[in-house]
FIVEXVEX-815052 format. One record per atom (N, C-alpha, C, O): residue in one letter; x, y, z. Coordinates in steps of 0.02 Angstrom, whole numbers, plus 50000, padded with zeros to 5 digits. Atoms other than C-alpha are relative to their C-alpha. Example, Ala and Ser with C-alpha at 12.3 -4.5 7.8 and 13.67 -1.06 7.14 Angstrom:
BEGIN
A500454994150000A506154977550390A500455006050000A500975005950033S499584994149997S506844994750357S499615005550037S499865011050045
% end
This chain:
BEGIN
M500464993849996M499965000049998M500515006050005M500975006250045K499684993650000K500625017549957K499945003550070K499405003750100P500094997249941P501085026750113P499505005750007P499235007050060I500414994249999I500055041750063I499184997650016I498745001450035L500705002749986L498485029850081L499874997950064L499284997450082R500055003149937R498805023150250R499555004250049R499105001550081P500504996349960P497995038050344P499374999949988P498945000250033L500724999650021L496485037950239L499654993450009L499044993150011L500355006549998L496225018950256L499934997750076L499584992950092R499985002749936R496535017750438R499394999350040R499025004150049L500625000649959L495195010550545L500225000150078L500784998050092A499795001049931A495245011650736A499924993550021A499434990449999G500005006949988G495614995150812G499294998150032G498974993250015A500665002349969A494064995250922A499445000449949A499014996049945A500564999950043A492955001150790A499944994349947A499414992049928L500025006150039L493534987350675L499694993650027L499304990049997L500255005449955L493204974750806L499294999950002L498964994849992A500834999149996A491434981250824A499774997749938A499364993249938C500235001850061C491214979850639C499964993349984C499564991149943L500035007250016L491624961650644L499564996450043L499384990750030A500465004349950A490544956950792A499464997849975A499175001349935P500705002950025P489044945850759P499405004350028P499445007450081G500594997449976G487364952750774G500005007350000G500505010549985S500084992650001S486684970150790S499345001650036S498844998050032A500654998149972A485414979850893A499665005149950A499105007449963L500354995350049L485054991350739L499624996749955L499754991049935A500535002750046A483594988950627A500254999049927A500515003549894L499935002250079L483814980450458L499475002849960L498895002749979R500504998350053R483014987750303R499674994649970R499994989749951A500385005450032A481634977450236A500254998549936A500445003149899A499675002750068A482244966650083A499655003549946A499975005249897D500324997650060D480934973749972D499885007650006D499535010249962A500004992949992A481074992350036A500475002649943A500964999349926P499504996850049P481885004049900P500585002550037P500505005850088L499304997949979L483735007149934L500045007049990L499815009649939P499924992050014P484145025649961P500625000849965P501064996549964W499474998350042W485345033949854W500245007650031W499865011250065S499714993249980S486515049849888S499825001850069S499475006850080Q500234999549927Q486325048150078Q500725000650038Q501254998550015G499455000349950G487505051550224G500034994050028G499594990050015A499865006149970A488205037850325A499745000350072A499985004350113S500274999449935S487155034350477S500094993950038S499884988650013R499915006849961R487645021250614R499354997450015R499294991350009A500645003249983A485815019150665A499684996949940A499144994049950E500345003350057E485425012950482E500554995249966E500494992849909C499465003750026C487045003350465C500194994350057C500694995050093P499895005749946P486924986650580P500664995849978P500864995549919D499485004950016D488414974450598D499734993749968D499824988650002S500375005150023S487484962350492S500214998949923S500495003249889D499895001850073D487664954050324D499735004249955D499155005849966G500264994350046G487434966550179G500105006650019G499885011149984Y499774993449978Y488094981050278Y500695000150018Y500924995350050L499344999449976L489834987050302L500095007350028L500085012249990W499904994449965W490115000450435W500815001649995W501224997450014L499324998750015L491815009550389L500125006650044L499935012050021P499794993949970P492425021950521P500715002849983P501195002550021L499454998150031L493685029450412L500295006850025L499925010950053A499724993549976A494905043650452A499725005749965A499675010849999G500284995250041G494165054350323G499255001150003G498965004949964G500784999849999G492305051450380G499744993449992G499954989249953N500255007250010N491255037150410N499624998349935N499405002749898A500335001950059A490495027250275A499604993650011A499814989550051C500385006549996C489175013550259C499894997149932C499535000649896L500035003450066L489255002150102L499644994450009L499724990850058R500405005550004R488034989550052R500264994949953R500554996549901Y499815005450044Y488384972649978Y499424994949995Y498994994550038F500535004350009F487284959449907F500364993249977F500794993249933A499625006450003A487824940949911A499494993950009A498964994550041P500295006249992P487224922949899P500044997550063P500385000950102A499895003949938A487124911550047A500654995749988A500844994249932G499375004250003G488664901650078G500725004149981G501215001749951L499334995950012L489974916350071L500544998550051L501124999550036D499515001149953D490824911350231D500534994849990D500354988949988G499435004250005G492534903550210G500074998649924G500454994049907A499855000950069A492424904550019A500785001849976A501075007049991R499334998450018R494134902849939R500125006149950R500565010449955T500044994650048T493764913849793T499335003249989T498854999549981V500604996250013V492434927149769V500025004849952V500495008849954I500034994350047I491944938049624I499685005450029I499125004850053V500364993649980V491584955549673V499865004449943V500305006449906Y500234995350058Y490604965949550Y499925006750018Y499615007950070L500084993249998L490674984449533L499675003449939L499925003949883T500494997650058T489304992449431T500325005949962T500805008949986G499804994150034G489555006049301G499685006450039G499355006150091D500334993849979D489065024149328D499194999949993D498894996749949R500795000550002R487185027249364R499835006849998R499435008650041D500244993050005D486985045649315D499225000549981D498875004650010R500685000250012R485285042249238R499494998650053R498945001350056L500475002149948L484585033649390L500065005550054L499615005950095L499974994649943L485145048349503L499415004949995L499225008250044R500594995250011R483685058449425R499354997650022R498865001350029L500705003449971L482335045649487L499984998950071L500484998050105P500015001449930P481635043349652P500144992350011P500054988249967P499745007549989P482275026549738P499414994649983P499554988949964D500505005350016D480555017949713D499864998749929D499514993949912R500105000850069R480605020149526R500744997249969R500764996349908I499415002550027I482415013749500I499964992449995I499864988950044P500035007650012P482434996149421P500424996750049P500974999150064G499625004649957G483004982349542G500305003050068G500785000750099N499664995549937N483314994749687N499664997050062N499295000450097T500125002949928T482984982349833T500464995250008T500744992849958A499615005149973A483994970549927A499834994149974A500294990549954R500285006550027R482934956049869R500214999149930R500474994149907A499835001150077A483174960149686A500674998949980A500844995349933Q499295000150015Q485024962849696Q500274993650024Q500664990649987T499845006849977T485254946949805T499834994249954T500184989249946A500205005350051A484274936949678A500405000349939A500524995149908R499524999650058R485344943149539R500684996250022R500924991749987M499375003649974M486884937649636M499994992450007M500464988849990Q500145007049995Q486164920949674Q500034997349928Q500444992949914R499945002550069R485884918149491R500724999549971R500944994249950L499334999950024L487614923149437L500454995250027L500854991949994S499555004749965S488414913249573S499824993149985S500294989149992R500255006350022R487474897749518R500354998149923R500524992449906Q499795001050064Q488104900749338Q500764999850004Q501084995849969A499255000049997A489934905149389A500324993250042A500904991250033G499795005049959G490024890549515G500505002050063G500794998050100V499704997049940V490834902449642V499535006050025V499125008549987P500394994549976P490034915749745P500165007449967P500735009549958V499934993650040V489704932749657V499665005350050V499105004350074V500184994749950V489514948349769V499915006849965V500405008849935M499994993250018M488904965549717M500195004850058M499875004850111L499814995449952L489794978849813L499795006849970L500065009049919A500264993450031A488804995449788A500465006050005A500755007350058R499554994849992R489785010149747R499695005850042R499085006350049P500314995049955P489605025149860P499495004149965P499625006149908G500504996450022G487975034549835G499444996249962G498914998949944T500445004450046T487145019849741T499734993750043T500084991050085Y500235006049974Y486025005549796Y500074998950074Y500234993550099G500035001649926G485935009049983G500745002250030G500815003350090S499324997249969S487865014550002S499985006650017S499665010349980S499934993149987S488225030750084S500415003949953S500835000649923G499624995950036G488995044949989G499635003549939G499025003149935D500224995850048D488785056049833D500254996849935D500844997349920H499775003450062H488845046349668H500345005649947H500765004349904R499644994950047R489275063349582R500745001350009R501105003849965L499294999549982L490915063349670L500384993549987L500864992350023R499655005950022R491475046949591R500685001649972R500835007149950R499314999650026R493255043449541R500425004750050R500995006350034R499604996149955R493815054149692R500344994350055R500044989050067L499735004549958L495005045349816L499694998950063L499574993250083A500315000649938A494225049449979A499324998349997A499064994750039E500805000350009E492405050049914E499824993149977E499314990449998E500175007050029E492465032949820E500484994650011E500314989250036F499535005549994F494045023549818F500164997450061F500174991350070V499825002549933V494525022749993V499514996750035V499674991950071P500465004549969P492865017150054P499964993849970P499904988950006L500005006350032L492855003849926L500594995550017L500514989450018Y499405003649983Y494604998349974Y499884997250074Y500024991350086A500165002349930A494074997250165A499454995549996A499424991150039A500665004449999A492414988750117A500264992749977A500024987750003L499705006850025L493414974550025L500394996850056L500334990750067D499695002549932D494494972650184D499554996550049D499654990950072L500455002449945L493054971050301L499564994249968L499364989750006L500415005550034L492044959750176L500484993550010L500254988550037R499595005849990R493534947650175R500144997650069R500224991550079Q499905002549932Q493804947650365Q499324997750028Q499314992850066R500675002649983R491964945650396R499824993049988R499604988950028H500185006650028H491744931250289H500524994449993H500384988749975G499525005350009G493414922650290G500184998549933G500354992749920I499805001150070I493764924950105I500665000249991I501005003750028D499375000550009D495364920750035D500245005249948D500595010149962R499764996150060R495624928149863R499345003449963R498785000949968L500544996350029L494564941049761L500044999549931L500604998649908V499994998850069V494134942149583V499655007249987V499065007850004L500324993150002L493734960449545L499785000549929L500174999549883W500344999950062W492514962549402W499615006649996W499135007650034G500314992850000G492004980749355G499785001349926G500084998949878H500174996650069H491124989049208H500045007449994H499825010850040S499934992450008S491445006249150S500325003850061S500905002850080G499734996549936G491615017649301G500164994650059G500614995650100G499765005149953G491625001449407G500654996449983G501024993850024A499295002650020A493094995349302A500515004250018A501035001850040T499524995349971T494005010849340T500124999050081T500684998850107A499905001149933A493665008149521A500414993150018A500854992950062A499545005649987A494334990449514A500705000549980A501124997450012A499324998350018A495874996149426A500375004650054A500985004550066A499744995249934A496045009349574A500254995950054A500794997050081M499895004549949M495984995549695M500694996750002M501014995950054L499395003250015L497514986949610L500525005750007L501025004250038T499554995249989T498435003349604T500135002750074T500635005850090M499934998649925M498155006049791M500304995450033M500384996350093G499585005449967G499094990849830G499684993650025G499954990250068R500335006349978R497924976849851R500364994249976R500554994249918S499595005150008S498824960049864S499594993450005S499884988050009D500455005549991D497274948549878D499594999249931D499064996249931V500425001350061V496664948949696V500284995649949V500804996749918R499775005550042R496744933549597R500025002549920R500475000749883C500014997250061C496314942349438C499495006550002C499095007450048A500514994350008A495364958449380A499785000049928A500184999149883V500284999050068V494204960349230V499645006149997V499145007650029L500184992850008L494004977649171L499605000749938L499904999449886T500384999850058T492584980549045T499895007349984T499595010950024S500214992450023S492494997748953S500165004550055S499745008650074A499784995049952A493485006649086A500225006149975A500485006549919A499754992950009A493885025349094A500645001150033A500764999650091F499284998049971F495685031649110F500195006249961F499925007649907D499694994450026D496655047249073D499465005049972D499365006249913Y500684997150013Y495085058049090Y500075005549954Y499685005749906L499894994650050L495735073749002L499994997849925L499605000349885E499935002650063E496225064148848E499364996849983E499134998149927R500645002650010R494635054248860R499435005049970R499075003849921W500464995750025W493605069648848W500175003949938W499735006249901R499744997250063R494685076948710R499804995949946R499564998649897I500155004150051I494395062248607I499255000149992I499025000649935N500714999950001N492525061948648N499695006249968N499205005649931R500164993750037R492335080148592R499994999649928R499595002949895T499915000250070T492915074948423T499564994949970T499474994849909R500375005350023R491795060048413R499225000850018R498794996750002G500704999549977G490185067248492G499864995950057G499274994150065G500095003749942G490415057448651G499895004550052G499895010650042P500134995749937P490075063348832P500615003450017P501155000450012A499394996349972A491265076048894A499755007050025A499295009949997P500124993749970P491225091649000P500365005949958P500725004649910S499624994250037S491845109148940S500754999050022S500934995950072V499285000949988V493705110348932V500205003150073V500605000250109Q499814996349936Q493815122449086Q499714995150060Q500044994450111R500295003549946R492645110949192R500334993050004R500394989950058G499635006450003G493575095049130G500655000550037G500844995950073Q499414999349964Q495175102149194Q499965000150078Q500414997850113A500185000049929A494365105049368A499904993050025A500194991050075L500155006149984L493695088249370L500584995450010L500704992450062A499395003949998A495245079649324A500485001350058A500804996550082R499514998549943R496295088149462R499714996950061R500114995050104A500355002249946A494975081949587A499994992450002A499924989450055M500085007250003M494945063849525M500684995950002M501234998649991Y499415004349995Y496135048849545Y499904995749936Y499404992449923D499935003650065D496685041449379D500424994050006D501024994950008P499545006149994P497335023649394P500564999249961P501084996449979L499374999950049L498395025749244L500595003750026L501185002450011A499384995549976A499425038549331A500334997050064A500824999750089H499745003049947H499705026149479H500124992949997H500034989050044V499795007250019V500275010149394V500574997650053V500604991850071D499385001349955D501835010649510D499704996650063D500044992550093G500305002849939G500665005949653G499744992950004G499554989850054V500285008450013V500144988349581V500484996550032V501074997850019V499575005249972V500874974549688V500214995449948V499854994049900R499775005450051R501914962049594R499714992950026R499794990850083D500305006849988D500994944849583D500014996449940D499584997549898A500015003750061A501504932549453A499324995449988A499174993149933R500525004050014R499934922949484R499315004449972R498825001449950R500544996150019R498744937649441R500025002449935R500515005049909T500104996550069T498064942649277T499505005749997T499015005650034V500384994050008V497284959249225V499654999449927V500005000049877H500375000650062H495924956949088H499685006549983H499255009050020V500314994050029V495514972348983V499634998249945V499904996049895L500385001050052L493994970348883L499615005749972L499355009650012G500334994450030G493184982548765G499924999549924G500244995749888D500174999150074D492504986848595D500435006449967D500355012249988P499684994050035P493634998048482P499505005749980P499705011649978R500484995050021R492035007048428R499695003550055R499315008250042D500284996249938D491565012748604D500115007049996D500675009449987T500084993550006T491005030148600T500025004050072T500055010150077I500014996449929I490995033748793I500644999550032I500885004750056T499335000149976T492685026548852T500434997349949T500384991449934P499555002750065P494045025448704P500294994450014P500554993950070F499675005849997F494685009148680F500755001250004F501104997550039A499264999350000A496425016248650A500245001450069A500804999450086L499804998749935L496485022248826L499954994350044L500384993750088Q500035006749972Q495915005148893Q500634996549988Q500964994150035T499435004150017T497304997048800T500605003550025T501105000050035G499454995949977G498475010748860G500114997950076G500674997950102F499925001749924F498155005349042F500274992449999F500714990750038A499665007050008A498514986948994A500725000249979A501144996550006R499235000250022R500164991448903R500415003350057R501005001550065A499644997049945A500665002549057A500164994250055A500694993950085L499915005549960L500384986749162L500604995349980L501024993350020Q499575005150031Q501384975449048Q500735003050004Q501214999650019Q499294996649998Q502844989149038Q500244999350075Q500844998650086A499785000549935A502874988249227A500134993250027A500304992350085G499845006949986G503064969249222G499424996350028G499524991150060H500605003649970H501274964149271H499714996349934H499824998149876R500395004050056R500224951249169R499325003049984R498845002750023A500594996050020A498914961049074A499784997349927A500204997349881V500275001950063V497834954548928V499465004449969V498965006150002V500644996050024V496744964748812V499664995249951V499954991349913Q500425004350042Q495304956448726Q499435004749972Q499095008450008Q500504996650032Q494174964148596Q499364996950005Q499314990849998E500675003649998E492334961248617E499475004149963E499655009849946R500434996250032R490734967048534R499505003850047R499155000550085G500484996249962G489714980848617G499455001149968G499415000349907K500664999150031K487944985048596K499935006749965K500145011749995P500124993450028P487504999048478P499495004050029P499005001050051P499534995550051P487475013548459P500595001550039P501085002750004E499374997949969E488775017248591E500614994950004E501184996750017H499555005449994H489645000048589H500465000050067H501054998450069H499744999349928H490005002648777H499864994150043H500304991550078D500345005849958D488964989048860D500154993549954D499934993049897L499745005450042L489744972548801L499464994749984L498984994250023R500545005550017R488704958348723R500144993850043R500674993250073E499935006949972E488444940748796E500374999550070E500774995050085E499685000349921E488964945148985E500794998549982E501054993750011A499345001750010A490754945448917A500495000450065A500924996350079G499654998349937G491414953049078G499934994150056G500414991950087F500225004749945F490534940449195F500264993049970F500464989050013R499755006150013R491074925449087R500675000150007R500914994650019R499244999849999R492904930549091R500134999350078R500564995450099A499835000149926A492794933749287A499854992650023A500244989850060A500205006549980A491894916849310A500494994749983A500594990250023A499515004250019A493214907649210A500585001050040A500884995950056C499364998849959C494644915449310C499894997950068C500344995050097A500135002849933A493824911849476A499994992749999A500154990150052R499995007350007R493684893749423R500694997849989R500864992250009G499325001850021G495454893349363G500054997149925G500544994149902D499995002450071D494934889449184D500565003249954D500615001649895
% end
């Protein structure tokens, strides 16, 4: 782990023990109740129970939600899924967001776990699906990546998980890449589909192609506030057993494929095993990949195929 990250990730010893303690006197949210979005962290609404991760971080408390199948305890390998950005859903009230209940998300993870043959967990990014935080402040170190890093630590400790397969799409793939550059040593492999890197160059390319991009001035301010994994490849821990799979469509109009391959190339040049795989994306943006390409690759890696 980079020394600069240690103060941000430090959990007080007593607080961490409390997070790991079984049971809770706090109320659980009903499984069919709409999950809140863009909320602050409330200890009263974050019990020490499965599905909740209370994180007393140096930079402020966080409560992240996760959705998992039964049988997670003692799993040798677990796939952790990080969703893409959810800008459009932010405009909707929680009860109108599709699949926005613990029951719906858990059922999806149960289905994927059966298909993969290993447990699949969805870790909700800050500000989405019941996790505290502001999703508009994504790709920031303190606001998104540090809570996710600490949540992975607590998830492994609570359930006795050995190794992780990180699978992320779009902004979730950027978050998975950030976990690597922040020094995680428990990742069996990472599957990054349609990830965003080199934000200023991404927006420059998108402006020429009609893709999403802020103004030049706003983009410069945003980039200064964001953490770009491509600029922190030196933080990736050496592990000859780990493979980073970069999947995308060269026609992607949202996250340029050239920048995705640039991240893979930077890993390779630093001595890490990284593989680029071209896939077919759904038109017209060619950003969301067909045939569950990311999931299939993550499942194969978790099984050792």
